[in-house]
Phi, psi and omega in degrees: 000358181291133185294332182261309186277336184306307181299322179295318180292319178297318178299318181295314181293324183286313188223002184072024184273147177229132182292156180297322178298318179294322178297314180296317180298313180297318180296315180295323177293322178293320178297314179299320179294319180297318179298315179296323178299316181292332178281323191248352181287138179288341181231129181296324183291332176292314178298320180294319180295313179294321178296323177296316178297317178296324178295322177294318178296318179297319178298313178300316181299316181288344176275349177290147178290162176258146180293151178295143178262091184290000000 
């Protein structure tokens, strides 16, 4: 019944769908985090490993269907 989160949760439960806006927001946040990791991480391989995991998550996220636009 939540006015903001309710539709997203219903879409996810019904079809595993994620809106395009949510996909873009999540992707941009992962990119920003990866950039910060490379600047501030004490080990380059740590930043590379976490960035690789985020890239895999972003790929999975973009493969999710989008909810129908009624």
